[in-house]
C-alpha positions in Angstrom: 75.4 59.2 157.3 76.2 62.0 159.3 79.4 64.1 158.7 81.1 63.4 161.9 80.4 59.4 161.6 82.0 59.7 157.7 85.1 61.4 159.0 85.7 58.7 162.1 85.1 55.8 159.6 87.3 57.2 157.0 90.1 58.0 159.7 89.7 54.5 161.1 90.2 52.8 157.4 93.2 55.0 156.6 95.8 52.9 158.4 94.4 49.9 156.6 94.8 51.4 152.7 96.4 48.6 150.6 99.3 49.2 148.0 98.1 48.8 144.7 100.1 46.0 142.8 101.0 48.1 139.9 102.1 45.0 137.6 98.7 43.8 137.7 96.7 47.1 137.4 97.6 47.2 133.3 96.7 43.6 132.7 93.0 44.5 134.0 92.3 48.0 133.2 93.6 51.0 131.1 92.7 54.9 131.8 89.9 56.5 129.8 88.6 59.8 130.7 85.1 59.2 129.3 84.4 56.2 131.2 82.3 57.3 134.3 84.8 55.8 136.7 87.6 56.8 134.6 89.0 53.3 134.0 87.6 50.7 131.2 88.6 46.9 131.4 91.7 45.7 129.5 90.5 42.3 128.5 87.2 40.4 128.5 86.7 37.8 131.2 84.7 34.8 131.5 83.2 33.7 134.7 84.8 30.4 136.0 81.1 29.7 137.6 78.9 29.9 134.7 80.1 28.3 131.5 79.9 31.0 128.7 79.4 34.2 130.8 81.1 37.1 130.2 81.8 38.8 133.8 83.9 41.7 132.1 84.0 43.3 128.6 86.7 45.0 127.1 86.3 48.3 126.6 83.3 48.8 129.2 83.5 51.2 132.2 85.3 49.1 135.1 84.1 49.3 138.8 81.4 50.1 140.8 80.2 53.1 142.9 80.2 52.5 146.6 77.7 53.8 149.1 80.2 57.1 149.7 80.0 58.0 145.7 83.4 56.6 145.3 84.4 54.1 142.6 86.0 51.0 143.4 87.7 47.7 141.5 88.3 44.4 142.0 91.8 43.2 141.3 92.8 39.7 142.3 89.4 39.6 144.4 90.7 42.8 146.3 88.7 45.9 146.2 91.0 49.2 145.5 89.9 52.7 145.5 89.7 53.9 141.8 91.2 57.1 142.2 94.3 55.4 144.0 94.5 53.1 141.0 94.7 55.9 138.5 97.3 58.1 140.4 99.4 54.6 140.7 99.0 54.2 136.8 100.5 57.5 136.2 102.5 58.5 139.1 103.8 55.2 140.7 103.4 54.2 144.6 101.6 56.5 146.9 103.7 57.0 150.1 102.6 55.3 152.9 99.9 57.7 155.1 99.3 59.9 151.9 96.0 60.2 150.8 94.5 61.1 146.9 92.4 63.9 147.3 89.9 65.3 144.8 90.5 68.9 144.1 86.7 69.4 143.1 85.5 67.6 146.1 83.4 65.2 144.1 84.6 62.0 145.1 83.1 59.9 141.8 85.4 62.3 139.5 88.5 60.5 138.8 89.9 62.3 135.9 94.0 62.4 136.5 94.0 66.2 136.5 91.4 66.2 139.4 93.4 64.0 141.6 96.4 65.3 144.2 98.5 63.9 146.9 97.3 65.2 150.3 98.6 64.6 154.1 95.7 63.2 156.6 95.3 66.9 157.8 94.7 68.7 154.5 92.3 65.7 153.2 90.6 66.1 156.7 90.0 69.5 156.3 88.7 69.4 153.0 86.2 66.5 154.0 85.1 68.6 156.9 84.1 71.4 154.4 82.5 68.7 151.7 80.5 65.8 152.4 79.6 63.4 149.3 81.1 66.2 146.8 78.5 68.9 148.5 79.4 71.9 150.8 78.5 70.8 154.4 75.8 72.9 156.1 78.5 73.6 158.9 80.3 75.4 156.5 78.4 78.5 156.4 81.1 80.4 154.3 82.1 78.1 152.1 85.6 78.5 152.4 88.2 76.7 155.0 89.0 78.9 157.9 86.3 81.6 157.3 83.1 81.3 159.6 80.3 83.8 160.4 79.9 85.6 163.4 77.1 88.0 164.6 78.7 90.9 162.4 79.8 89.3 159.5 82.6 87.0 158.1 85.9 86.4 160.3 88.8 85.0 158.9 90.6 82.6 161.6 91.2 79.2 162.8 88.9 77.1 165.1 
């Protein structure tokens, strides 16, 4: 996925972010830093379609990794981003229009200390610098606001 298409898709979806039902989170999962997603299932769940089939196992990692290297979890048949679920578990409802940013730019690292609130502008700036956890090829310096010109590095805004 090209960087510009990734940013456009992310911006388009930003206004559709669902609020997470706080009262239901703890029924389904609990935080576990050792889990790849950051969450484990709080209780086992049997399939309603296949008798005796276990769909979710208590204590096992919760969620699936999507194409953007982000973990997601299904609660009441709705998908939620795991980093937003974890933030909500510890800090309550996320203000409307605010993003949860991964400090180290690795979208699959959902440790609580790696998450922070960010405005859409702050999040977009970081997204342009890093795509899927790696420094973008367009970012030649690796630092926001620093770009290369003929005679060396220049600090400034574009």
